[in-house]
PQR file of N, CA, C, O and H, with PARSE charges and radii, in Angstrom:
ATOM      1  N   MET A   1       0.847  -1.209   0.000 -0.4000 1.5000
ATOM      2  CA  MET A   1       0.000   0.000   0.000 -0.0000 2.0000
ATOM      3  C   MET A   1       0.875   1.250   0.000  0.5500 1.7000
ATOM      4  O   MET A   1       0.614   2.194  -0.745 -0.5500 1.4000
ATOM      5  N   GLY A   2       1.917   1.256   0.838 -0.4000 1.5000
ATOM      6  CA  GLY A   2       2.789   2.431   0.881 -0.0000 2.0000
ATOM      7  C   GLY A   2       3.423   2.688  -0.484  0.5500 1.7000
ATOM      8  O   GLY A   2       3.541   3.836  -0.914 -0.5500 1.4000
ATOM      9  H   GLY A   2       2.129   0.489   1.443  0.4000 1.0000
ATOM     10  N   ALA A   3       3.835   1.598  -1.174 -0.4000 1.5000
ATOM     11  CA  ALA A   3       4.462   1.779  -2.490 -0.0000 2.0000
ATOM     12  C   ALA A   3       3.467   2.416  -3.456  0.5500 1.7000
ATOM     13  O   ALA A   3       3.830   3.297  -4.235 -0.5500 1.4000
ATOM     14  H   ALA A   3       3.739   0.666  -0.825  0.4000 1.0000
ATOM     15  N   ASP A   4       2.218   1.970  -3.404 -0.4000 1.5000
ATOM     16  CA  ASP A   4       1.211   2.529  -4.311 -0.0000 2.0000
ATOM     17  C   ASP A   4       1.052   4.027  -4.084  0.5500 1.7000
ATOM     18  O   ASP A   4       0.997   4.803  -5.037 -0.5500 1.4000
ATOM     19  H   ASP A   4       1.924   1.254  -2.771  0.4000 1.0000
ATOM     20  N   SER A   5       0.977   4.433  -2.806 -0.4000 1.5000
ATOM     21  CA  SER A   5       0.779   5.859  -2.509 -0.0000 2.0000
ATOM     22  C   SER A   5       1.964   6.662  -3.034  0.5500 1.7000
ATOM     23  O   SER A   5       1.773   7.733  -3.610 -0.5500 1.4000
ATOM     24  H   SER A   5       1.021   3.802  -2.031  0.4000 1.0000
ATOM     25  N   SER A   6       3.189   6.162  -2.844 -0.4000 1.5000
ATOM     26  CA  SER A   6       4.359   6.904  -3.328 -0.0000 2.0000
ATOM     27  C   SER A   6       4.342   6.965  -4.860  0.5500 1.7000
ATOM     28  O   SER A   6       4.697   7.986  -5.449 -0.5500 1.4000
ATOM     29  H   SER A   6       3.344   5.292  -2.376  0.4000 1.0000
ATOM     30  N   GLU A   7       3.928   5.870  -5.496 -0.4000 1.5000
ATOM     31  CA  GLU A   7       3.889   5.862  -6.970 -0.0000 2.0000
ATOM     32  C   GLU A   7       2.891   6.897  -7.483  0.5500 1.7000
ATOM     33  O   GLU A   7       3.184   7.658  -8.406 -0.5500 1.4000
ATOM     34  H   GLU A   7       3.640   5.041  -5.018  0.4000 1.0000
ATOM     35  N   SER A   8       1.705   6.914  -6.867 -0.4000 1.5000
ATOM     36  CA  SER A   8       0.672   7.870  -7.305 -0.0000 2.0000
ATOM     37  C   SER A   8       1.172   9.296  -7.065  0.5500 1.7000
ATOM     38  O   SER A   8       0.931  10.184  -7.882 -0.5500 1.4000
ATOM     39  H   SER A   8       1.467   6.296  -6.118  0.4000 1.0000
ATOM     40  N   ARG A   9       1.868   9.517  -5.943 -0.4000 1.5000
ATOM     41  CA  ARG A   9       2.366  10.861  -5.664 -0.0000 2.0000
ATOM     42  C   ARG A   9       3.351  11.282  -6.760  0.5500 1.7000
ATOM     43  O   ARG A   9       3.315  12.421  -7.225 -0.5500 1.4000
ATOM     44  H   ARG A   9       2.064   8.796  -5.279  0.4000 1.0000
ATOM     45  N   THR A  10       4.231  10.360  -7.172 -0.4000 1.5000
ATOM     46  CA  THR A  10       5.196  10.702  -8.220 -0.0000 2.0000
ATOM     47  C   THR A  10       4.469  11.031  -9.514  0.5500 1.7000
ATOM     48  O   THR A  10       4.831  11.980 -10.210 -0.5500 1.4000
ATOM     49  H   THR A  10       4.261   9.435  -6.795  0.4000 1.0000
ATOM     50  N   ARG A  11       3.440  10.247  -9.840 -0.4000 1.5000
ATOM     51  CA  ARG A  11       2.709  10.505 -11.086 -0.0000 2.0000
ATOM     52  C   ARG A  11       2.045  11.889 -11.014  0.5500 1.7000
ATOM     53  O   ARG A  11       2.050  12.636 -11.992 -0.5500 1.4000
ATOM     54  H   ARG A  11       3.145   9.477  -9.275  0.4000 1.0000
ATOM     55  N   ASN A  12       1.483  12.218  -9.866 -0.4000 1.5000
ATOM     56  CA  ASN A  12       0.837  13.525  -9.730 -0.0000 2.0000
ATOM     57  C   ASN A  12       1.870  14.641  -9.891  0.5500 1.7000
ATOM     58  O   ASN A  12       1.589  15.664 -10.515 -0.5500 1.4000
ATOM     59  H   ASN A  12       1.479  11.611  -9.071  0.4000 1.0000
ATOM     60  N   ASP A  13       3.068  14.444  -9.328 -0.4000 1.5000
ATOM     61  CA  ASP A  13       4.108  15.472  -9.451 -0.0000 2.0000
ATOM     62  C   ASP A  13       4.446  15.703 -10.919  0.5500 1.7000
ATOM     63  O   ASP A  13       4.542  16.846 -11.364 -0.5500 1.4000
ATOM     64  H   ASP A  13       3.297  13.612  -8.821  0.4000 1.0000
ATOM     65  N   THR A  14       4.629  14.609 -11.679 -0.4000 1.5000
ATOM     66  CA  THR A  14       4.983  14.769 -13.089 -0.0000 2.0000
ATOM     67  C   THR A  14       3.845  15.455 -13.835  0.5500 1.7000
ATOM     68  O   THR A  14       4.085  16.314 -14.683 -0.5500 1.4000
ATOM     69  H   THR A  14       4.551  13.680 -11.317  0.4000 1.0000
ATOM     70  N   MET A  15       2.598  15.076 -13.520 -0.4000 1.5000
ATOM     71  CA  MET A  15       1.450  15.710 -14.189 -0.0000 2.0000
ATOM     72  C   MET A  15       1.432  17.210 -13.877  0.5500 1.7000
ATOM     73  O   MET A  15       1.195  18.031 -14.763 -0.5500 1.4000
ATOM     74  H   MET A  15       2.402  14.378 -12.831  0.4000 1.0000
ATOM     75  N   GLU A  16       1.683  17.562 -12.610 -0.4000 1.5000
ATOM     76  CA  GLU A  16       1.662  18.975 -12.233 -0.0000 2.0000
ATOM     77  C   GLU A  16       2.781  19.723 -12.966  0.5500 1.7000
ATOM     78  O   GLU A  16       2.572  20.833 -13.456 -0.5500 1.4000
ATOM     79  H   GLU A  16       1.876  16.895 -11.890  0.4000 1.0000
ATOM     80  N   GLN A  17       3.963  19.113 -13.040 -0.4000 1.5000
ATOM     81  CA  GLN A  17       5.080  19.766 -13.731 -0.0000 2.0000
ATOM     82  C   GLN A  17       4.742  19.999 -15.195  0.5500 1.7000
ATOM     83  O   GLN A  17       4.972  21.088 -15.720 -0.5500 1.4000
ATOM     84  H   GLN A  17       4.133  18.211 -12.642  0.4000 1.0000
ATOM     85  N   SER A  18       4.198  18.982 -15.860 -0.4000 1.5000
ATOM     86  CA  SER A  18       3.859  19.129 -17.283 -0.0000 2.0000
ATOM     87  C   SER A  18       2.767  20.188 -17.451  0.5500 1.7000
ATOM     88  O   SER A  18       2.804  20.974 -18.398 -0.5500 1.4000
ATOM     89  H   SER A  18       4.011  18.097 -15.434  0.4000 1.0000
ATOM     90  N   TRP A  19       1.795  20.210 -16.529 -0.4000 1.5000
ATOM     91  CA  TRP A  19       0.710  21.192 -16.610 -0.0000 2.0000
ATOM     92  C   TRP A  19       1.279  22.591 -16.443  0.5500 1.7000
ATOM     93  O   TRP A  19       0.885  23.524 -17.144 -0.5500 1.4000
ATOM     94  H   TRP A  19       1.765  19.572 -15.760  0.4000 1.0000
ATOM     95  N   ARG A  20       2.235  22.728 -15.480 -0.4000 1.5000
ATOM     96  CA  ARG A  20       2.837  24.052 -15.273 -0.0000 2.0000
ATOM     97  C   ARG A  20       3.573  24.484 -16.536  0.5500 1.7000
ATOM     98  O   ARG A  20       3.480  25.639 -16.951 -0.5500 1.4000
ATOM     99  H   ARG A  20       2.555  21.970 -14.911  0.4000 1.0000
ATOM    100  N   ARG A  21       4.309  23.544 -17.148 -0.4000 1.5000
ATOM    101  CA  ARG A  21       5.069  23.898 -18.354 -0.0000 2.0000
ATOM    102  C   ARG A  21       4.101  24.333 -19.451  0.5500 1.7000
ATOM    103  O   ARG A  21       4.338  25.336 -20.125 -0.5500 1.4000
ATOM    104  H   ARG A  21       4.384  22.605 -16.811  0.4000 1.0000
ATOM    105  N   THR A  22       3.008  23.584 -19.633 -0.4000 1.5000
ATOM    106  CA  THR A  22       2.044  23.934 -20.679 -0.0000 2.0000
ATOM    107  C   THR A  22       1.450  25.317 -20.415  0.5500 1.7000
ATOM    108  O   THR A  22       1.320  26.129 -21.331 -0.5500 1.4000
ATOM    109  H   THR A  22       2.816  22.769 -19.085  0.4000 1.0000
ATOM    110  N   ARG A  23       1.090  25.579 -19.150 -0.4000 1.5000
ATOM    111  CA  ARG A  23       0.493  26.871 -18.823 -0.0000 2.0000
ATOM    112  C   ARG A  23       1.498  27.992 -19.108  0.5500 1.7000
ATOM    113  O   ARG A  23       1.125  29.054 -19.605 -0.5500 1.4000
ATOM    114  H   ARG A  23       1.197  24.919 -18.406  0.4000 1.0000
ATOM    115  N   ARG A  24       2.781  27.746 -18.789 -0.4000 1.5000
ATOM    116  CA  ARG A  24       3.787  28.782 -19.036 -0.0000 2.0000
ATOM    117  C   ARG A  24       3.913  29.032 -20.542  0.5500 1.7000
ATOM    118  O   ARG A  24       4.002  30.180 -20.976 -0.5500 1.4000
ATOM    119  H   ARG A  24       3.084  26.883 -18.385  0.4000 1.0000
ATOM    120  N   GLU A  25       3.920  27.954 -21.342 -0.4000 1.5000
ATOM    121  CA  GLU A  25       4.028  28.123 -22.803 -0.0000 2.0000
ATOM    122  C   GLU A  25       2.829  28.902 -23.330  0.5500 1.7000
ATOM    123  O   GLU A  25       2.985  29.789 -24.168 -0.5500 1.4000
ATOM    124  H   GLU A  25       3.847  27.021 -20.990  0.4000 1.0000
ATOM    125  N   VAL A  26       1.631  28.573 -22.843 -0.4000 1.5000
ATOM    126  CA  VAL A  26       0.428  29.279 -23.298 -0.0000 2.0000
ATOM    127  C   VAL A  26       0.536  30.759 -22.939  0.5500 1.7000
ATOM    128  O   VAL A  26       0.221  31.623 -23.757 -0.5500 1.4000
ATOM    129  H   VAL A  26       1.504  27.852 -22.161  0.4000 1.0000
ATOM    130  N   GLY A  27       0.983  31.052 -21.710 -0.4000 1.5000
ATOM    131  CA  GLY A  27       1.127  32.449 -21.293 -0.0000 2.0000
ATOM    132  C   GLY A  27       2.114  33.180 -22.198  0.5500 1.7000
ATOM    133  O   GLY A  27       1.875  34.325 -22.581 -0.5500 1.4000
ATOM    134  H   GLY A  27       1.238  30.350 -21.045  0.4000 1.0000
ATOM    135  N   THR A  28       3.227  32.520 -22.543 -0.4000 1.5000
ATOM    136  CA  THR A  28       4.212  33.161 -23.419 -0.0000 2.0000
ATOM    137  C   THR A  28       3.610  33.436 -24.789  0.5500 1.7000
ATOM    138  O   THR A  28       3.838  34.494 -25.375 -0.5500 1.4000
ATOM    139  H   THR A  28       3.421  31.590 -22.232  0.4000 1.0000
ATOM    140  N   LEU A  29       2.827  32.459 -25.306 -0.4000 1.5000
ATOM    141  CA  LEU A  29       2.206  32.662 -26.620 -0.0000 2.0000
ATOM    142  C   LEU A  29       1.246  33.845 -26.564  0.5500 1.7000
ATOM    143  O   LEU A  29       1.229  34.675 -27.473 -0.5500 1.4000
ATOM    144  H   LEU A  29       2.642  31.599 -24.830  0.4000 1.0000
ATOM    145  N   LEU A  30       0.442  33.926 -25.498 -0.4000 1.5000
ATOM    146  CA  LEU A  30      -0.514  35.034 -25.374 -0.0000 2.0000
ATOM    147  C   LEU A  30       0.236  36.361 -25.325  0.5500 1.7000
ATOM    148  O   LEU A  30      -0.158  37.324 -25.982 -0.5500 1.4000
ATOM    149  H   LEU A  30       0.455  33.251 -24.760  0.4000 1.0000
ATOM    150  N   LEU A  31       1.315  36.412 -24.549 -0.4000 1.5000
ATOM    151  CA  LEU A  31       2.088  37.660 -24.446 -0.0000 2.0000
ATOM    152  C   LEU A  31       2.628  38.037 -25.824  0.5500 1.7000
ATOM    153  O   LEU A  31       2.554  39.193 -26.241 -0.5500 1.4000
ATOM    154  H   LEU A  31       1.635  35.630 -24.015  0.4000 1.0000
ATOM    155  N   ARG A  32       3.178  37.028 -26.530 -0.4000 1.5000
ATOM    156  CA  ARG A  32       3.747  37.305 -27.856 -0.0000 2.0000
ATOM    157  C   ARG A  32       2.647  37.842 -28.776  0.5500 1.7000
ATOM    158  O   ARG A  32       2.870  38.793 -29.525 -0.5500 1.4000
ATOM    159  H   ARG A  32       3.238  36.089 -26.191  0.4000 1.0000
ATOM    160  N   LYS A  33       1.461  37.232 -28.718 -0.4000 1.5000
ATOM    161  CA  LYS A  33       0.358  37.676 -29.594 -0.0000 2.0000
ATOM    162  C   LYS A  33      -0.006  39.126 -29.263  0.5500 1.7000
ATOM    163  O   LYS A  33      -0.258  39.928 -30.162 -0.5500 1.4000
ATOM    164  H   LYS A  33       1.279  36.460 -28.110  0.4000 1.0000
ATOM    165  N   GLN A  34      -0.031  39.458 -27.958 -0.4000 1.5000
ATOM    166  CA  GLN A  34      -0.357  40.833 -27.565 -0.0000 2.0000
ATOM    167  C   GLN A  34       0.660  41.795 -28.172  0.5500 1.7000
ATOM    168  O   GLN A  34       0.291  42.825 -28.737 -0.5500 1.4000
ATOM    169  H   GLN A  34       0.173  38.806 -27.228  0.4000 1.0000
ATOM    170  N   PHE A  35       1.962  41.447 -28.050 -0.4000 1.5000
ATOM    171  CA  PHE A  35       3.006  42.332 -28.589 -0.0000 2.0000
ATOM    172  C   PHE A  35       2.839  42.482 -30.104  0.5500 1.7000
ATOM    173  O   PHE A  35       2.968  43.581 -30.643 -0.5500 1.4000
ATOM    174  H   PHE A  35       2.262  40.611 -27.592  0.4000 1.0000
ATOM    175  N   LEU A  36       2.549  41.361 -30.788 -0.4000 1.5000
ATOM    176  CA  LEU A  36       2.390  41.424 -32.240 -0.0000 2.0000
ATOM    177  C   LEU A  36       1.205  42.316 -32.593  0.5500 1.7000
ATOM    178  O   LEU A  36       1.294  43.143 -33.501 -0.5500 1.4000
ATOM    179  H   LEU A  36       2.444  40.469 -30.350  0.4000 1.0000
ATOM    180  N   CYS A  37       0.087  42.145 -31.869 -0.4000 1.5000
ATOM    181  CA  CYS A  37      -1.104  42.951 -32.173 -0.0000 2.0000
ATOM    182  C   CYS A  37      -0.818  44.432 -31.896  0.5500 1.7000
ATOM    183  O   CYS A  37      -1.349  45.316 -32.567 -0.5500 1.4000
ATOM    184  H   CYS A  37       0.015  41.474 -31.132  0.4000 1.0000
ATOM    185  N   LYS A  38       0.041  44.683 -30.885 -0.4000 1.5000
ATOM    186  CA  LYS A  38       0.358  46.080 -30.569 -0.0000 2.0000
ATOM    187  C   LYS A  38       1.059  46.726 -31.767  0.5500 1.7000
ATOM    188  O   LYS A  38       0.892  47.919 -32.021 -0.5500 1.4000
ATOM    189  H   LYS A  38       0.473  43.965 -30.340  0.4000 1.0000
ATOM    190  N   ASP A  39       1.851  45.921 -32.509 -0.4000 1.5000
ATOM    191  CA  ASP A  39       2.555  46.465 -33.678 -0.0000 2.0000
ATOM    192  C   ASP A  39       1.636  46.529 -34.892  0.5500 1.7000
ATOM    193  O   ASP A  39       1.970  47.160 -35.894 -0.5500 1.4000
ATOM    194  H   ASP A  39       1.986  44.952 -32.303  0.4000 1.0000
ATOM    195  N   CYS A  40       0.459  45.866 -34.802 -0.4000 1.5000
ATOM    196  CA  CYS A  40      -0.447  45.883 -35.961 -0.0000 2.0000
ATOM    197  C   CYS A  40      -0.978  47.302 -36.196  0.5500 1.7000
ATOM    198  O   CYS A  40      -1.124  48.066 -35.242 -0.5500 1.4000
ATOM    199  H   CYS A  40       0.187  45.353 -33.987  0.4000 1.0000
ATOM    200  N   PRO A  41      -1.267  47.662 -37.445 -0.5600 1.5000
ATOM    201  CA  PRO A  41      -1.764  49.003 -37.764  0.2800 2.0000
ATOM    202  C   PRO A  41      -3.220  49.184 -37.297  0.5500 1.7000
ATOM    203  O   PRO A  41      -3.800  50.253 -37.484 -0.5500 1.4000
TER
END
């Protein structure tokens, strides 16, 4: 049982890390789009 809990915790950590990375990439894309639109006529 203890091994299962540690395994699930590790999986959750990796999921959270990947989710954080995706959110950061999305934020960067949004910022870039804002800057591009600012240069639009």
